[in-house]
KOLFI-206785 format. One record per residue: residue in one letter; x, z, y of N, C-alpha, C, O in turn. Coordinates in steps of 0.02 Angstrom, whole numbers, plus 50000, padded with zeros to 5 digits. Example, Ala and Ser with C-alpha at 12.3 -4.5 7.8 and 13.67 -1.06 7.14 Angstrom:
! residues 2
a506605039049716506155039049775506605039049835507125042349834;s506425035449888506845035749947506455039450002506705040250057;
END
This chain:
! residues 298
x565904917855734565904924355684566084930555728566544930255769;x565764935255720565894941855759566414945355726566384945655665;x566954948655760567404952255746567304958955781567114959055839;x567424964955743567404971855773568134973855768568444973755715;x568384975555823569154978355824569174983255871568714984155911;x569794987555870569874992455910570044989655982570404984655988;x569764993056036569854990456106570584989356127571064991956099;x570604985756171571254984256212571184985456283570654984356312;x571724987756311571644989656387571364982856431571004983356481;x571564977456408571364971256441570574969356429570304964856462;x570244973156378569474971656376569104974856429568544972956444;x569444980256460568874983556509568464980256552567854981156551;x568764975856596568354972756653567794968156620567204968256639;x568034964056570567484959656530566914964156503566324963056517;x567114969256465566484973956442566124977256498565514977656494;x566414979356546566054982656603565624977756645565174979956682;x565764970956638565414966356669564614965656652564204963556692;x564474967556584563834968756569563564975656543563074976356507;x563944980456565563764987556563563574989956631563834994656660;x563044985956654562864989056732562184991356726562124997156746;x561644988756706560944990756712560654992856650560064991856639;x561054995656608560794998156551560285002756559559815002256520;x560255007356602559725011256618559435010356687559715006656728;x558845013956702558595012356771559085013756833559035010656887;x559555018456821559965021156867560685017556862561145019156900;x560755013056815561395009456802561735010856736561445009856683;x562335013156740562725014956673563325019556693563535020256751;x563555022456639564105026956651564765024156618565275027456625;x564775018856585565375016756546565965016356588566515018256568;x565865013556655566525013056694566825019356708567405019256728;x566485025656700566755031856715567115035156658567535039656665;x566905031956591567145035456535567635031356484567875033556431;x567725024856512568055019756472568835022056456569105021856401;x569095024156511569905026556502569845032456461570235032756413;x569445037256470569425043056427569345040756357569765042356315;x568825037156341568665034856276569265030456237569385030556176;x569535027256282570135022756262570725027756230571095026056184;x570745033556259571365038056234571045042756188571455046456161;x570415043856169570135048256125569705044656073569405039556090;x569665046856016569225043855962569405036755940569975034755930;x568845033155933569005026555925568535021555967567945021355952;x568755017956013568405013656052568395006556030568895003056030;x567805004356012567704997255971567564992356020567344994156074;x567684985756006567484979956045567224975256001567574974055952;x566624971956007566424965455966566644959656003566604959256064;x566884954755964567044948755998566784942455957566764942455896;x566594937055998566414931455967566804925556004566734924456064;x567214921955960567634916555983568054918756047568194914356087;x568214924256056568634926356109568254929856160568564933156201;x567544929456164567134932456212566984939456191566834940356132;x567004944556232566864951156219566124952556218565834951856273;x565744954456164565094954056177564744961156159564144962156156;x565234965656149564894972356124565434978156127566034977256126;x565154983456131565694989856120565264995956097564654996256098;x565735001156074565385006556058566115012456044566705010856035;x565835018556047566405023156042566185029055986565615031355986;x566645031055944566535035955901567035041355906567625039755909;x566885047155906567365053655907567225058355860566635059455845;x567745061855832567665067155778567505074155814567855075855862;x567025077655794566775083555822567225088855819567585088855769;x567315093655861567785100255844567745103655778568205107455762;x567275102755740567245105555681567525101555620567535103955563;x567765094855636568055090555594567695088255546567935083955508;x567045090555538566585088355479566105084155506565655082655467;x566055081455573565515077755596565815072855646566355073855672;x565445067355657565635063055693565115061455757564525062955746;x565275058755818564845057755862564795050655882565315047955900;x564245047055881564215039555899563855039355968563345042355986;x564285034756000563955034456070564145026956103564495022956073;x563845025556172564095020256200563965014156168564395009856177;x563465012456132563405005356103563045001256154562505002756180;x563414995756165563194991156217563304983856190563814982256161;x562784979456202562814972756176562654967756242562204968556283;x563064963156241562964957856300562254955356294562024954256239;x561914954456349561194952856345561104945356306560564944056279;x561614940956306561484934856272561574934456192561484929656155;x561794941356175561984941356101561534947956065561704950356012;x561004950056100560604954556081560124951756022559964945756019;x559934956255980559504955055917559914950855871559624946855834;x560634951455871561004947555825561354951855785561834949355756;x561214958455774561404963755726562094966155749562434969155707;x562334965055805562994966455829563034974855839563554978055830;x562434977455857562444984955867562504987555794562874992355783;x562144984555744562174987855677562904986855658563164991555629;x563274981655669563924979855641564394985955681564804989155648;x564314986855742564624991955780564524998855745565015002555738;x563955000655724563655006755696564085007155632564405012355620;x564105001955594564425001955520565125004055528565385008255491;x565475000655584566195001855589566315009255616566775012555590;x565925011955667565985018155681565975023555627566355028355623;x565415021855581565355027855521565955026455477566195031155446;x566255019955471566795019455427567445022955441567845025355402;x567465022555516568095026255540567935033355538568405037055525;x567315036155550567215043455542567325046555472567525052255460;x567135041655427567205044655358567885045155342568075049955309;x568315040255363569085039455350569395046055371569865048755342;x569095048255423569325054755456569035061055424569125066455451;x568705060755370568425066755340567755068755363567575074255343;x567335065255403566715067255427566215066955382566215061855347;x565685071955372565165072255310564575070255345564065069255311;x564565069455411563875068055448563975064355518564485064955550;x563465060855537563525058655607562955059655652562395060555629;x563085059555718562545061555764562545057455825563085055955851;x562025055655848561965051755910561305053455956560815055955929;x561285052256014560665053456051560425046456072560825042156088;x559705045156071559475038956095558865040856142558445045156127;x558855037356197558285038256252557695037156222557645032656181;x557155041256238556525040456199556115033956222555585032256197;x556425030656271556025023756293556435017656259556235011856265;x556995019356225557415014256192557155013456122557425016556076;x556635009456111556375008956045556835004355998556855005555938;x557194999256023557604995055985558114999155956558224998655896;x558475003755996558935008455964558725013355915559105015255871;x558075015655921557805019955878557645017055812557675020255760;x557455010155818557225007055760557985005755721558035006255660;x558475004355758559105003355718559335009055681559505008555622;x559365015655718559565021555688559095023155622559345024555567;x558555022755632558115024255578558185019055513558165020555453;x558255013855537558425008455472559055009855440559095008255381;x559515012355467560125014355440560175021555421560715024655421;x559665023855407559605030855369559635037855412559635043555390;x559645035355490559645041155529558995044255537558505040555537;x558905052255546558305054855556558345058755623558885060955641;x557745059655664557695063255719557725070555705557295072455666;x558095074655725558235082055706558025086155770557885092155767;x558015083055820557815087255880557735082055945558015076555951;x557255085655995557095082356044557275086056115557065091756126;x557665082656161557935086156222557685083356282557495077456282;x557665087156335557535084856404558085086856453558415091956446;x558175082856499558715083156559558405083256624557995079156642;x558625088656660558405089356733558915089656775559455091656753;x558875088056832559455087756884559175088456954558615086156968;x559575092057001559425093257064559685087357113559655087557175;x559945082557075560265076757117559825073057158560055069757205;x559135072957146558615070257187558595072757258558305069757303;x558925078457265558845081457333558415087957335558365091657384;x558105088957272557825095857266558305100757237558525100157180;x558485105657278559085110657251558775115857211559105121057203;x558185115357182557845121657145557785126257205557655124757263;x557905132557177557725138357224558335139057275558925139657260;x558045138957339558575138157398558765145657414559275146657445;x558405150657396558625157157401558685161157344558295160557296;x559175165257346559385169757292558775175057275558445177857319;x558685175757201558085179657180558475184557135558975183257102;x558105190957140558355196557087558205193757019557705190457005;x558725195756976558675193956909558935200356864559395204056882;x558605200956810558775206356759559215203956708559375207456660;x559415197856717559865195156668560605195956682560785196756741;x561015195756638561805197956654562185193356606561925190356559;x562835193256622563375190856577563425194456510563455200656510;x563445190956454563495194656397564245195556383564685191456399;x564345201256350565035202956324565105203356253564595203556220;x565725203356220565865202556157565475207956112565295206756055;x565385213256143564895218356114564145216056105563785219356069;x563925210956134563275209256123563275203256071562735200856053;x563865200956048563835194955997563445195855942563125191155919;x563435202455912562925203355850562225201555863561885197555831;x562025205855924561295205055940561145197655963560615195055944;x561575194356003561395187456020561265184055950560715181655939;x561745183855904561785180355844561085181655804560805176955775;x560865187355803560335189455761559665186255799559195183855766;x559665186555870559155183155901559075175655892558535172755888;x559645172955890559665166155875559375163555803559005158655797;x559595167455754559395166855686558585167055675558275164355629;x558315170755728557535171555720557215167455768556595167555771;x557565163655810557245160055868557045152555837557365148955799;x556435151855866556125144755840556465139155881556545133555857;x556665141055952556985136555994557695133855967557895128155971;x557985138955941558605137655910558575132355845558965127655837;x558155133855811557965130655752557785122955767558045118355737;x557305122155817557045116155848557575112155883557505106055891;x558085115355903558625112855942559225109955896559755107755918;x559055110555822559515108455779560145113055771560595111955731;x560115118655820560675123955807561185119955855561775119655836;x561035117255906561655112755951561595114856022561095117256048;x562135113856050562195114356113562575108156146562855104356107;x562605106456218562805100456237563485102456266563575107956293;x564005097256260564605097156301564835090256302564965086656254;x564875088956371565115081956389564665076456363564895070856349;x563995077956357563495073656321563595071956250563435066756222;x563905077356222563945076556143563635083256125563775088556154;x563175082356070562815088856041563205091555984563325088355933;x563415098555997563845101955939563495107055910563015109455938;x563695109055851563405114755821563565121855861564135123155879;x563095125555871563205132355900563105136955843562575139155821;x563825138255819563855144055767564145150255803564205150555864;x564325154955760564505160555794565115161555828565195165155878;x565645157555792566285156055822566245152955897566545155655943;x565915147855903565735144655964565455149556006565685150256062;x565005152955988564665157756033565135163556061565065165556119;x565575165956019566055170656043566595167756100566865170856145;x566675160956084567195157856134566785157456200567055159056253;x566085155456199565695156156259565655161856295565655162056356;x565605167156254565545174356289566265175756323566295177756381;x566785174656287567495176456318567565171856388567885173656438;x567225165956382567305161356441566775163756500566765160656554;x566415168356490565945171556535565445165756547565295163956604;x565185162856491564725157056506564025158756475563565154656480;x563935164856442563315166756407562885171956450563105177356470;x562295169756461561825174456503561355177156459561075173356419;x561225183756459560635186056426560225190956452560445194856494;x559595191256430559115195956457558915200756401558735198756346;x558945207256419558805212456373558065215856384557755214956436;x557835219356336557185222656359557045228156297557425232556279;x556505226756275556225230856215556565229256156556695233556114;x556745222656149557225220656099557915220056127558015219656187;x558425219856076559085219956108559175213256158559465213356212;x558905207856131558995201156171558305197456168558045196156114;x558025196056228557495192056237557555185456267557065181856278;x558215183656282558285176556306559085174856309559485179556314;x559275169256306560005167356317560005160156344559665155356325;x560455160456390560665152956421561435152856415561785157856424;x561665146856399562365144756402562515139756455562205134556458;x563015141456497563175136556558563855134056551564295137056520;x563925128356581564625124956591564705124556662564295121656698;x565275127656685565435128556750566005122556779566175121956837;x566235118456722566745115056729566565107156738566995102956751;x565945105856731565835099656737565985094856674566095097256618;x565975088356683566115083956628566385077456653566185075656708;x566875072756616567055067556638567435067856698567935071456703;x567185063356755567465064456810567055067956866567175067056926;x566605071656845566185075556879566315083656872566105086656822;x566645086656920566935093456910566515098156948566575104056932;x566065096556999565765100757039564985101457015564525100957056;x564885102256961564145102256931564155108456889564645110056855;x563585111956892563405117856857562885115156802562365112256820;x563035116256740562505113656691562335119856638562755123856617;x561755119856625561475123556571561395119956508560965115656504;x561765121156462561885117656398561555120656340561645118056285;x561195125956347560755128656294560445134056332560755137856370;x559735134156318559205138056350558675140256293558405136556252;x558575147356299558135149456240557845155556264558265159756282;x557185157256269556815162356293556215164556245555895160356213;x556085170956242555615172856199554855172456238554305172656211;x554975172056297554295171656338554485169656398555075168956411;x553955168356446554175166356519554565170556568554915168356614;x554445176656553554675182156590555485182756584555835182956635;x555755183056518556445182556519556735175656540557285175256566;x556325170456527556545163656542556605163156630557055159956658;x556155166356661556105167956741556775170756753557125167556791;x557035176656725557685179756736558245175856731558685176056774;x558285171556675558875167756647558935162756703559485162356730;x558395158556728558405153656764558655155756841559045152456875;x558365161856861558585164256919559275166756927559535166556983;x559605169156873560255171056873560695163956869561265163956893;x560475159056844560905153056848560795150256915561275147356940;x560225150556952560125147357003560585151457060560865148357105;x560645157657055561035162257091561845159957089562195160257140;x562085157857030562785155557015562795148957054563255147057089;x562305146057045562265138657075562445139457159562925136757187;x561975143357187561975144157257562635147157280562925144757328;x562885152257246563535155657266564125151857256564625152757291;x564095147157204564745143557184564795137957221565305134557212;x564325135557267564455128857304564465123157265564835118457279;x564045123157208564065116557169563605112157201563115114357231;x563735105157194563455099157220562795098457178562315095957208;x562705100157111562195098757078562095102957018562575104656984;x561495104657004561365109456949560895104356893560375101356907;x561205104456832560865100756785560655105956724561015110756711;x560075104756689559795108656640559685103356581559295098656587;x560045104456528559885100556464559645105456406560035109256378;x558995104956392558765108556345558275106856291558035101156295;x558095110256245557615106856197556925106056230556715110356269;x556585100656214556005097956248555415102256222554935099656193;x555475108756234554925113656221554555113956278554845114556332;x553825113656275553385115256328553455122056362553285122756421;x553695126756327553835133156353554375133456401554345136856452;x554925129356383555535127656433555345123356482555445125156540;x555095117956472555005111956516554525112956573554645110956630;x553895116456551553375116756601553725122156656553725120556715;x553985127556637554335131556682554885129056727554905131156785;x555335124556703555845121756738555595116956795555835116356852;x555065113856770554795108356822554475110956888554325107656938;x554395118956875554105121556932554575122056993554325121857049;x555175122556984555605122557035556255117157034556725117857074;x556235112656994556665106656979556285099656974555695099356956;x556575095156987556265088356977555985086956916556255089756868;x555535083456906555185081456834555795078756792556245075756820;x555785079856727556315077856686556485070756700556065066256703;x557185069756708557425063056721557375058956660557105053456658;x557625061856613557595058556542557595062956488557855068456485;x557245059556437557175063056366557525059956312557535053856307;x557825063756269558215061056207557985063556144557725068956133;x558145058256096558035059756028558675060955999559105056656004;x558775066755967559475067755927559385065955856558985068355817;x559835061155844559745057855772560355061255728560845063355758;x560305061655664560785064355623560745060755562560205058455544;x561325060055525561275057455454561855060855424562425060855448;x561655064255360562195067055317562395062455262561945059955229;x562915061255250563275056055198563185059855137563175066055138;x563105055755077563105058255010563715058054981564005052654976;x563975063654959564725063454928564765059154867564305059354825;x565305055154859565375050654808565555055054740565985059554740;x565175053254686565245057054624566015056054590566265050454584;x566285060854574566965059854540566925054754485566415054454451;x567435050854476567405045754420567495049454346567935053654336;x567065047754300567025049754237567705048154198568035042954203;x567855053354160568445051954111568255051654039568685050553996;
END
């Protein structure tokens, strides 16, 4: 009989023993286990004392959503509905914490996980692509002049108006990326990014022609990485200025790697592929909104 329970410190090595070749490049669970153990709810599936699966659920900053991740099942126990059991326990935990919806990403090649999500009522709300210079192609090796600039709080209204009319913002499910969690990009979050000097804009005939949001602080145990966590441009020209500005920050800052995570829009991806490696991964962003229980009749 399978038991789903909170993880113990002693579970770590046995779980990591089968979290090795999940992807073509390996896995990342060994890098996040300790962090996940301290935050959110780290779950372990056990069968007669043997650890056979794991997953992690975290409550998002808005306190209304939960993020589901890290579902892993021992190869000998796959197709035994263990992943579904883990999913159910994660959702149960999130609901108790007050979450009204759940989100997760699934690699476009992971058909089994896609079927599981859809069978459990999740829908694809956005499609994303990931690029990196880690393969040795550092993008632009020389600085290039750019008409883009860092946004100020005075630009907040114009940026927000641009996003409200942006097709890419809508197709992105109004999300940005932080530590491989997709969160809502609302006006309050946008303001905090501006104050952190993380918003880059291009102006022109219209107040705003494009926007990029960056993360200079890395994630997990990777600190020397520059990330683009949201990218949006009205046309190729402002996109060129945005990417050039980011590339200049990358070159000036001595970062080891540049990553771009953006909506899988042809306008964006075809341009990025001109100076970075072809997308390493593509993701489907799934979401499920829970129906509120009706109040008992009197």
